[in-house]
Backbone as a ProteinNet text record, in pm:
[ID]
protein_1_A
[PRIMARY]
XXXXXXXXXXXXXXXXXXXXXXXXXXXXXXXXXXXXXXXXXXXXXXXXXXXXXXXXXXXXXXXXXXXXXXXXXXXXXXXXXXXXXXXXXXXXXXXXXXXXXXXXXXXXXXXXXXXXXXXXXXXX
[TERTIARY]
5779.3	5710.8	5596.5	5617.5	5515	5390.2	5409.6	5294.6	5208.8	5270.9	5198.4	5127	5191	5128.8	5007	5017.1	4902.7	4788.5	4820	4716.3	4647.2	4724.3	4666.9	4580.5	4625.5	4546.3	4415.9	4421.7	4300.5	4202.6	4252.9	4166.6	4100.5	4175.7	4118.8	4009	4031.3	3931.7	3805.8	3822.8	3706.8	3627.7	3697.3	3628.5	3546	3589.8	3514	3391.5	3394.5	3287	3167.5	3180.5	3070.5	2971.6	2847.4	2750	2721.8	2701.7	2671.3	2783.2	2855.1	2965.4	3085.6	3094.4	3212.2	3227.6	3120.6	3133.1	3222.7	3221.8	3306.6	3434.7	3422.8	3536.6	3640.9	3598.9	3694.2	3798.6	3760.5	3864.9	3961.1	3914.4	4000	4078	4044.8	4105.4	4256	4315.8	4462.7	4531.9	4477.9	4536.2	4522	4402.4	4377.9	4463.2	4471.5	4554.5	4701	4749.9	4888.8	4913.4	4816.9	4829.1	4836.1	4750.3	4746.1	4853.8	4875.3	4966	5111.8	5155	5297.1	5337.6	5243	5277.7	5312.2	5265.6	5298.9	5427.8	5480.5	5604.7	5721.2	5805.5	5912.8	6043	6042.3	6164.1	6192.7	6309.1	6343.9	6455.9	6497.7	6606.8	6550.5	6619.7	6578.8	6490.5	6477	6394.6	6247	6159.5	6016.2	5974.1	6039.5	6004.7	6040.8	6155.5	6196.5	6104.8	6070.2	5978.6	5842.5	5792.3	5663	5668.6	5779.1	5795	5797.4	5869.7	5875.3	5738.9	5673.3	5541.3	5441.2	5436.2	5345	5377	5505	5544.3	5503.8	5521.1	5482.5	5331.2	5254.4	5108.9	5057.3	5112.1	5072.1	5106.5	5219.6	5258.7	5164.9	5124.1	5031.3	4897	4846.5	4717.9	4728.8	4837.9	4857	4865.6	4934.7	4945.5	4809.2	4732	4598.5	4506.3	4509.4	4425.9	4472.5	4603	4654.5	4611.7	4611.5	4563.9	4415.6	4336.5	4193.2	4169.8	4247.5	4235.5	4275.7	4379.6	4422.2	4315.9	4254.5	4147.3	4029.9	3992.2	3883.5	3918.2	4041.3	4083.7	4076.7	4111.7	4111	3969	3883.1	3751.8	3638.2	3656.5	3548.6	3598.6	3515.4	3549.4	3509.6	3607.2	3579.7	3570.3	3619.6	3614.6	3693.9	3629.2	3696.7	3713.2	3639	3648.4	3781.2	3852.9	3981.1	4079.3	4090.7	4183.9	4140.5	4009.8	3959.1	3993.2	3974.7	4003	4150.6	4241.1	4383.9	4428	4363.4	4390.5	4348.8	4232.9	4185.8	4279.2	4331.9	4427.3	4550.1	4602	4720.3	4689.4	4576.9	4542.3	4515.5	4443.3	4414.3	4542.5	4633.4	4761.5	4842.6	4850.6	4924.3	4855.7	4722.1	4647.6	4672	4668.5	4690.1	4830.9	4929.6	5067.9	5087.3	5034.5	5056	4978.9	4854.2	4775.1	4822.4	4862.5	4912.6	5047.5	5128.6	5254.7	5231.9	5131.1	5098.8	5046.8	4962.6	4911.8	5023.4	5116.2	5229.8	5319.1	5341.4	5425.1	5359.3	5230.1	5157.7	5163.4	5147.2	5152.6	5289	5393.5	5529	5562.9	5519.6	5547.5	5469.7	5347.4	5269.9	5333.9	5387.2	5451	5581.5	5648.4	5776.3	5760.4	5640.7	5618.6	5621.6	5680.3	5672.1	5528.9	5486.8	5349.9	5326.9	5211.3	5179.5	5154.3	5204.6	5184	5041.7	4987.3	4853	4858.5	4764.9	4761.5	4717.2	4786.2	4749.9	4649.6	4562.5	4459.7	4494.9	4621.1	4664	4627.5
11710.3	11731.2	11830.4	11930.9	12032.7	11970.9	11875	11809.9	11738.8	11669.9	11602.1	11699.1	11811.6	11913.3	11973.4	11997.2	12051.3	11949.7	11822.7	11719.5	11719.7	11729.2	11734.2	11858.7	11971.9	12095.2	12080.4	12015	11989	11900.8	11799.9	11712.7	11793.3	11883.5	11966.3	12058.2	12118.4	12209.7	12133.5	12018.5	11938.9	11893	11857.9	11816.3	11929.1	12051.6	12166	12197.5	12162.4	12200.4	12105.9	11987.2	11890.4	11926.5	11959.9	11998.5	11884.7	11919.4	11830.8	11733.6	11684.8	11592.6	11669.3	11798.2	11874.6	11886.7	11865.3	11869	11756.5	11644.4	11530.3	11528.6	11560.4	11546.7	11656.5	11777.5	11888.3	11869.4	11828.3	11807.4	11693.7	11592.3	11478.9	11501.5	11604.5	11622.7	11648.1	11717.9	11728.4	11593.1	11506.6	11373.8	11291.8	11292.5	11217.9	11273.8	11406	11468.3	11433.7	11432	11393.2	11247.9	11161.6	11019.3	10992.7	11060.6	11039	11121.5	11245.4	11335.4	11296.5	11236.7	11202.9	11094.4	11013.9	10911	10973.3	11096.1	11165.4	11246	11257.2	11332	11251.5	11314.8	11244	11239.4	11282.3	11284.3	11143.6	11087.8	10953.7	10956.4	11071.6	11079.6	11123.9	11087.4	11125.9	11021.8	11035.8	10942.3	10976.6	10882.7	10911.9	11028.5	11040.7	11150.6	11285.4	11293.3	11418.9	11454.3	11355.4	11380.4	11428	11363.3	11401.8	11541.9	11575.4	11708.4	11815.9	11791.1	11886.9	11898	11784.3	11784.2	11863.4	11834.3	11905.8	12054	12086.8	12227.3	12303.3	12239.7	12304.7	12325.4	12221.3	12233.6	12332.2	12326.5	12421.8	12564.5	12585	12719.5	12773.4	12687.5	12731.5	12769.5	12685.6	12714.6	12840.1	12852.6	12970.4	13097.6	13092.4	13209.7	13247.6	13148.8	13177.3	13236.4	13179.7	13232.5	13370	13394.4	13526.3	13633.1	13600.4	13695.4	13723.8	13618.2	13638.5	13719.3	13691.3	13767	13912.3	13937.6	14075.3	14152.6	14086.9	14152.2	14184.2	14088.8	14114.5	14227.5	14230.8	14335.2	14472.7	14482.4	14611.3	14658.2	14567.8	14609.1	14598.4	14524.2	14503.6	14540.8	14611.8	14644.1	14525	14448	14324.5	14343.6	14454.7	14479.6	14375.2	14318.9	14218.2	14085.5	14064.3	13941.9	13932.3	14043.3	14046.1	13944.2	13939	13846.1	13701.4	13679.4	13543.5	13496.6	13586.4	13551.2	13517.4	13600.8	13573.6	13450.7	13425.5	13301.7	13179.7	13189.2	13079.4	13057.8	13164.9	13152.3	13073.2	13106.4	13036.5	12890.8	12865.5	12729.2	12641	12693.2	12613.3	12583.9	12680.5	12656.4	12547.8	12554.7	12452.3	12316	12315.3	12189.8	12123.9	12203.7	12150	12092.4	12165.4	12118.1	11988	11981.3	11862	11741.5	11759.8	11645.7	11595	11684.8	11637.4	11568.7	11616.8	11548.2	11409.3	11397.2	11265.2	11171.3	11222.9	11140.5	11094.9	11184.8	11150	11046.8	11063.6	10968.9	10830.8	10828.4	10701.6	10631.4	10706.9	10649.6	10589.7	10659.7	10610	10488.8	10488.5	10373.2	10250.5	10270.1	10156.9	10103.9	10192.2	10148.4	10074.9	10106.6	10043.9	9908.1	9876	9748.5	9634.6	9523.2	9407.4	9355.6	9297.1	9245.4	9138.2	9143.6	9047.6	8909.5	8808.7	8671.7	8630.4	8544.6	8494.8	8408.2	8434.3	8359.4	8217.4	8123.9	7984	7943.2	7853.6	7807.4	7671.3	7642.5	7512.9	7500.6
5625.6	5751.7	5733.7	5647.8	5626.4	5563.7	5472.2	5408.4	5513.9	5605.7	5712.8	5804.5	5834	5919	5849.5	5719.6	5646.5	5638	5628.2	5631.3	5767.2	5874	6008.3	6026.8	5973.6	5981.6	5904.4	5789.7	5712.5	5787.7	5856	5936.6	6047.9	6109.1	6215	6162.5	6046.6	5989.6	5949.4	5886.3	5846.1	5968.7	6075.6	6198.2	6258.5	6239.9	6291.1	6206.3	6079	5987.8	5988.2	6042	6039.9	6151.1	6115.5	6217.8	6316.1	6439.6	6552.1	6586.4	6489.1	6515.8	6571.2	6539.3	6578.6	6730.1	6805.5	6951.7	7002.2	6933.7	6970.8	6888.3	6760	6669	6688	6719.3	6728.5	6839.5	6961.1	7062.4	7028.9	6957.2	6922.9	6793.7	6717.9	6585.8	6587.3	6684.7	6681.6	6696.5	6783.8	6801.4	6673.5	6615.1	6491.6	6377.9	6369	6266.6	6282.4	6405.8	6430.7	6395.9	6428.2	6399.6	6249.4	6173.6	6029.2	5957.9	6003.1	5933.7	5940.8	6050.2	6064.1	5964.5	5919.2	5820.2	5685.3	5660.7	5536	5546.7	5666.2	5684.9	5629.3	5550.6	5481.1	5561.1	5683.4	5764	5818.1	5781.8	5826.5	5929.7	5971.9	6068.9	6204.1	6307.3	6441	6506.1	6635.2	6711.4	6694.4	6725.8	6717.4	6807.4	6922.3	7013	6951.6	6886.8	6823.8	6707.5	6626.1	6514.4	6564.9	6670.4	6726.6	6786.2	6849.6	6907.7	6799.6	6692.9	6582.4	6515.3	6492.4	6429.1	6513.6	6642.8	6731.9	6740	6741.9	6745.9	6621	6505.6	6380.1	6371.6	6402.3	6395.4	6499.6	6620.5	6724.2	6686.6	6620.7	6577.3	6470.2	6377.2	6272.4	6333.1	6422.9	6487.1	6573.4	6648.3	6732.5	6649.2	6537.1	6449.8	6393	6348.6	6295.3	6400.8	6520.1	6627.3	6673.1	6671.1	6710.3	6610.8	6482.4	6381.3	6402	6424	6448.4	6575.8	6679	6803.1	6787.3	6708.4	6683.3	6606.2	6507.8	6431.4	6522.3	6607.8	6702.6	6799	6845	6938.1	6873.9	6747.2	6678.1	6648.7	6604.7	6555.4	6656.9	6764.9	6862	7001	7076.4	7214.8	7300.9	7345	7417.6	7568.2	7619.4	7763.4	7840	7943	8024.9	7952.2	7846.2	7768.3	7693.8	7682.3	7612	7670.4	7802.1	7866.2	7848.6	7848.2	7826.7	7684.8	7588.9	7449.4	7431	7482.1	7464.6	7543.8	7656.4	7729.9	7649.1	7583.4	7499	7380.4	7323.2	7212.6	7258.7	7375.7	7427.1	7460.1	7525.9	7566.7	7444.5	7346.3	7226.9	7148.8	7141.5	7074.9	7144.3	7277.4	7352.8	7344.8	7350.3	7339.9	7204.3	7099.4	6965.2	6952	7001.4	6991.6	7069.3	7190.9	7273.1	7220.6	7182.4	7135	6999.1	6909.9	6780.5	6797.7	6890	6919.2	6976.4	7064.6	7119.7	7011.5	6922.7	6812.7	6720.1	6690.8	6604.9	6672.4	6802.1	6875.8	6880.5	6905.7	6909.7	6774.9	6667.9	6533.8	6504.5	6540.7	6513.1	6598	6723	6808.1	6761.9	6713.3	6659.6	6531.9	6449.6	6326	6353.4	6462.2	6494.7	6562.9	6611.4	6678.7	6577.7	6614.7	6526.1	6524.6	6414.5	6409	6515	6576.6	6682	6621.4	6686.1	6641.6	6678.2	6599.2	6629.3	6756.1	6843.5	6969.4	6941.5	7001.9	6981.7	7090	7056.6	7148.9	7209.5	7229.9	7282.9	7427.1
[MASK]
++++++++++++++++++++++++++++++++++++++++++++++++++++++++++++++++++++++++++++++++++++++++++++++++++++++++++++++++++++++++++++

């Protein structure tokens, strides 16, 4: 599961680094990372919902921890004034957004993989 989460985190970081494209790619990157990353997860037990919940929780925790460290460094070295509450609110919202969207992407990927292949439509 950790390998899939790290792949999803890599997709998110790469989406942020592409100039001009990151305005569109960055908000969608947790979903895309969850969709692609869950296929690398080696966990074969549990329901798709449980796997997606664990995947989203792990990725959201990593992002939240990274943002909390960055926020703590900013709090120590920069006088943010009233912006302090906005920054910590953004840390919480981005962490929750990442967890929920990556979980949705992982769930969508697993449900698509579990579907039987569609039969070719006949033109009779």
